[in-house]
C-alpha positions as CSV (number, residue, x, y, z in Angstrom):
1,M,-19.9,-19.7,15.7
2,N,-19.2,-16.4,17.6
3,Y,-15.5,-17.2,17.6
4,F,-15.5,-17.7,13.8
5,I,-17.3,-14.4,13.4
6,T,-14.7,-12.7,15.7
7,L,-11.8,-14.1,13.6
8,T,-13.5,-13.1,10.4
9,L,-14.0,-9.5,11.5
10,N,-10.4,-9.3,12.9
11,G,-9.1,-10.7,9.6
12,L,-11.0,-8.2,7.6
13,A,-9.7,-5.3,9.7
14,S,-6.1,-6.4,9.5
15,G,-6.5,-7.2,5.8
16,A,-7.6,-3.7,5.1
17,A,-4.2,-2.3,5.9
18,Y,-2.5,-5.0,3.6
19,A,-5.1,-4.1,0.9
20,A,-4.2,-0.4,1.0
21,L,-0.5,-1.1,0.8
22,A,-1.1,-3.6,-2.0
23,L,-3.2,-1.0,-3.8
24,A,-0.4,1.5,-3.7
25,L,2.0,-1.0,-5.1
26,V,-0.3,-1.9,-7.9
27,I,-0.9,1.7,-9.0
28,I,2.9,2.2,-9.5
29,Y,3.4,-1.2,-11.1
30,Q,0.6,-0.5,-13.6
31,A,2.2,2.7,-14.6
32,T,5.9,1.8,-14.7
33,R,6.2,-2.0,-14.3
34,L,8.3,-1.2,-11.2
35,V,7.9,-2.9,-7.8
36,N,8.3,0.0,-5.4
37,F,10.3,-1.3,-2.5
38,A,10.4,2.2,-1.1
39,Q,6.6,2.2,-0.4
40,P,7.0,1.4,3.3
41,A,9.6,4.2,3.5
42,L,7.1,6.7,2.1
43,A,4.5,5.4,4.5
44,L,7.0,5.6,7.4
45,L,7.7,9.3,6.6
46,S,4.0,10.0,6.4
47,V,3.2,8.4,9.8
48,Y,6.1,10.2,11.5
49,A,4.8,13.4,10.0
50,A,1.4,12.6,11.5
51,Y,3.0,11.7,14.8
52,T,4.9,15.1,15.0
53,V,1.8,17.1,14.0
54,T,-0.4,15.3,16.5
55,Q,2.1,16.0,19.2
56,L,2.2,19.7,18.3
57,T,-1.5,20.2,17.8
58,G,-3.1,17.5,20.0
59,S,-5.4,16.6,17.1
60,Y,-5.3,13.2,15.5
61,W,-7.2,14.3,12.5
62,I,-4.8,17.2,11.7
63,G,-2.0,14.6,11.9
64,F,-4.0,12.3,9.7
65,A,-4.4,15.0,7.1
66,A,-0.6,15.8,7.4
67,A,0.2,12.1,6.7
68,L,-1.9,12.0,3.5
69,G,-0.4,15.3,2.4
70,T,3.1,14.2,3.1
71,G,2.5,10.9,1.3
72,L,1.2,12.8,-1.8
73,L,4.2,15.2,-1.9
74,V,6.9,12.8,-1.1
75,G,5.7,10.2,-3.6
76,A,5.7,12.8,-6.4
77,F,9.1,14.1,-5.4
78,V,10.7,10.6,-5.3
79,E,9.3,9.7,-8.7
80,R,10.4,13.0,-10.3
81,V,13.8,13.4,-8.7
82,V,15.0,10.0,-7.7
83,V,13.4,7.3,-9.8
84,R,12.7,8.8,-13.2
85,P,16.4,9.7,-14.1
86,I,17.5,6.2,-13.2
87,A,14.5,4.3,-14.7
88,R,15.5,5.9,-18.1
89,T,18.7,3.9,-18.1
90,S,17.7,0.7,-16.4
91,Q,14.5,-0.5,-14.8
92,L,16.5,-3.0,-12.6
93,N,18.6,-0.1,-11.3
94,A,15.4,1.8,-10.4
95,I,14.2,-1.2,-8.4
96,I,17.5,-1.3,-6.6
97,V,17.3,2.4,-5.9
98,T,13.9,2.0,-4.3
99,L,15.3,-0.7,-2.1
100,G,18.2,1.5,-1.1
101,L,15.8,4.4,-0.5
102,L,14.0,2.2,2.0
103,L,17.2,1.7,4.0
104,V,18.1,5.3,3.8
105,V,14.8,6.6,5.0
106,Q,14.6,4.0,7.9
107,G,18.1,5.2,9.0
108,G,17.2,8.8,8.7
109,V,14.0,8.4,10.7
110,G,16.0,6.6,13.4
111,M,18.4,9.5,13.5
112,I,15.7,12.2,13.8
113,W,13.1,10.5,15.9
114,G,15.1,7.8,17.5
115,N,15.0,4.0,17.2
116,E,12.8,3.4,20.2
117,Q,9.1,2.9,19.9
118,H,6.7,5.9,20.1
119,S,3.1,5.6,21.3
120,F,0.7,6.6,18.5
121,G,-3.0,6.1,19.1
122,Y,-5.8,4.8,16.8
123,A,-8.4,7.1,15.3
124,F,-11.1,5.4,17.4
125,S,-11.4,2.9,20.2
126,Y,-9.8,-0.5,19.5
127,V,-11.5,-2.3,22.4
128,G,-14.0,-5.1,21.8
129,R,-15.0,-7.3,18.9
130,F,-14.9,-5.4,15.6
131,A,-14.0,-2.1,17.4
132,P,-14.7,1.3,15.8
133,S,-11.1,1.4,14.7
134,D,-11.6,-1.8,12.7
135,V,-14.7,-0.3,11.1
136,F,-12.7,2.8,10.2
137,A,-10.0,0.7,8.6
138,L,-12.5,-1.2,6.3
139,V,-14.5,1.9,5.4
140,S,-11.5,4.0,4.6
141,V,-9.9,1.4,2.4
142,G,-13.2,0.8,0.7
143,I,-13.7,4.6,0.0
144,A,-10.1,4.8,-1.3
145,A,-10.7,2.0,-3.7
146,L,-14.0,3.5,-4.9
147,L,-12.5,7.0,-5.3
148,L,-9.6,5.5,-7.3
149,F,-12.1,3.6,-9.5
150,A,-14.0,6.8,-10.1
151,L,-10.8,8.7,-10.9
152,Y,-9.7,6.2,-13.5
153,R,-13.2,5.7,-15.0
154,F,-14.9,9.0,-15.0
155,T,-12.4,11.9,-15.0
156,P,-10.1,13.3,-17.7
157,L,-7.1,13.0,-15.4
158,G,-7.8,9.4,-14.9
159,L,-8.1,8.8,-18.6
160,R,-4.8,10.5,-19.2
161,M,-3.1,8.5,-16.4
162,R,-4.4,5.2,-17.9
163,A,-3.2,6.2,-21.4
164,A,0.2,7.2,-20.0
165,A,0.4,3.8,-18.2
166,F,-0.7,1.5,-20.9
167,H,0.1,3.3,-24.2
168,P,2.7,6.0,-23.4
169,E,3.9,6.6,-26.9
170,A,0.4,7.0,-28.3
171,A,-0.5,9.2,-25.3
172,R,2.5,11.4,-25.9
173,L,1.5,11.8,-29.5
174,S,-2.0,12.8,-28.4
175,G,-0.6,15.6,-26.2
176,V,-0.7,13.9,-22.9
177,K,2.2,14.9,-20.6
178,V,3.2,11.3,-19.8
179,G,5.9,12.3,-17.2
180,M,3.4,14.4,-15.3
181,M,0.9,11.6,-15.3
182,L,3.5,9.2,-13.9
183,T,4.3,11.7,-11.2
184,A,0.6,12.0,-10.3
185,G,0.4,8.2,-10.1
186,W,3.3,8.0,-7.7
187,G,1.7,10.8,-5.6
188,I,-1.6,9.0,-5.4
189,A,0.0,5.7,-4.7
190,S,2.0,7.2,-1.9
191,L,-1.1,8.9,-0.5
192,I,-2.8,5.5,-0.3
193,G,0.4,4.0,1.2
194,A,0.2,6.8,3.9
195,L,-3.4,5.6,4.6
196,A,-2.1,2.1,5.0
197,G,0.6,3.3,7.4
198,M,-2.0,5.2,9.5
199,L,-4.0,2.0,9.8
200,A,-1.1,-0.5,10.4
201,G,1.2,1.7,12.5
202,P,-0.6,2.1,15.8
203,P,-0.4,1.6,18.7
204,F,3.5,1.9,18.5
205,I,5.7,3.2,15.7
206,S,9.4,2.7,15.0
207,P,11.7,2.9,12.0
208,N,11.1,-0.8,11.2
209,V,7.4,-0.9,12.0
210,F,6.3,-1.6,8.4
211,D,8.8,-4.3,7.4
212,V,6.4,-7.2,8.0
213,V,3.4,-5.2,6.8
214,F,5.1,-4.6,3.5
215,V,5.8,-8.3,3.1
216,F,2.1,-9.0,3.5
217,G,1.2,-6.1,1.3
218,I,3.3,-7.3,-1.6
219,T,2.0,-10.8,-1.1
220,A,-1.6,-9.4,-1.3
221,A,-0.7,-7.6,-4.6
222,V,0.7,-10.8,-6.1
223,V,-2.2,-12.8,-5.0
224,G,-4.8,-10.4,-6.4
225,G,-2.8,-9.6,-9.6
226,L,-0.2,-6.9,-10.0
227,D,-2.2,-5.3,-12.8
228,N,-5.5,-5.1,-11.0
229,P,-6.3,-2.6,-8.2
230,F,-9.4,-4.4,-7.0
231,G,-7.4,-7.6,-7.1
232,A,-5.0,-6.0,-4.6
233,V,-7.9,-5.2,-2.3
234,I,-9.2,-8.8,-2.5
235,G,-5.7,-10.2,-2.0
236,G,-5.2,-8.1,1.1
237,L,-8.5,-9.2,2.7
238,L,-7.8,-12.8,1.8
239,I,-4.4,-12.6,3.4
240,G,-5.9,-11.0,6.5
241,L,-8.7,-13.6,6.8
242,G,-6.3,-16.6,6.2
243,M,-3.9,-15.4,8.9
244,S,-6.7,-14.7,11.3
245,Y,-8.2,-18.2,10.9
246,V,-4.9,-20.0,11.2
247,S,-3.9,-17.9,14.2
248,G,-7.2,-18.6,16.0
249,Y,-7.7,-22.2,15.2
250,V,-4.1,-23.6,14.9
251,G,-1.7,-21.1,16.5
252,P,-0.2,-17.6,16.0
253,E,3.2,-19.1,15.3
254,L,1.9,-20.5,11.9
255,A,0.1,-17.3,10.9
256,T,3.0,-15.9,8.8
257,L,3.3,-19.2,6.9
258,T,-0.3,-18.8,5.9
259,A,0.5,-15.9,3.6
260,L,3.1,-18.1,1.8
261,A,0.6,-21.0,1.5
262,I,-2.1,-18.7,0.0
263,V,0.4,-17.4,-2.6
264,V,1.4,-21.0,-3.6
265,I,-2.2,-22.1,-3.8
266,V,-3.5,-19.1,-5.8
267,L,-0.6,-18.9,-8.2
268,S,-0.9,-22.7,-8.9
269,V,-4.3,-22.0,-10.2
270,R,-4.0,-18.4,-11.4
271,P,-0.3,-17.8,-12.2
272,D,-0.8,-14.0,-12.7
273,G,-3.2,-13.5,-9.7
274,I,-6.9,-13.8,-9.0
275,L,-8.1,-10.9,-11.1
276,S,-5.2,-10.7,-13.6
277,R,-6.0,-10.2,-17.2
278,P,-5.2,-13.2,-19.4
279,T,-2.4,-12.5,-21.9
280,A,-1.5,-14.2,-25.1
281,R,1.9,-15.9,-25.0
282,K,4.1,-16.3,-28.0
283,V,5.3,-19.8,-28.8
């Protein structure tokens, strides 16, 4: 029983990082119907910014704030300067550009900081069952999800962002600056992606550190439903738990296949994800 509890806690902690990255993907998909393959690149830049600031100041928390700020600014910049001009012509081209941006950023990070691994510590101790770093991961993702819910539900900015995402033409006629709202959405998504990077990056970071994490993040988003932020959180935790149980009871070599199995099972029952909204189909 103790072993099961340990696996559960470990799965929730690792699933929190997948949930945060899935949440970032869902925010952008809701607004633009675009799967942002550059999300791990934005998280990578944020984490290396945190690494640099931490090295200069000796403070993890100043570096943490630098990561979130970098994520917010870089996400807004990428949407405004890179993605928007191309998305106007073709959404497929925009998706390809985000994939290309991922490769460019990984190459640039390798040129600036080197391709070798750099030691980058956790916020708290990671020793023991459900260590303080695991608690921090779960609490921070939970707070991020609640703040996002409060933003969309109770603030004028959130209302305008939702209008711009779901009814852009009507929102534009009502005086909403749709382009600015999309930029804000990208910034917020990239900020949450930076949080995911700070949770998943340690104890070592390198230009390719988020490749596998991104696969699990997008898997979590699909499992939960690409149009539902809370579904993304549930999907991330489900992926983390499933991989932890299989790794503990069967073997770590099968843990990665668990994510695929969960996707197949969930989509067989709920083709649009666990918390997706049902849509009418034309015959």
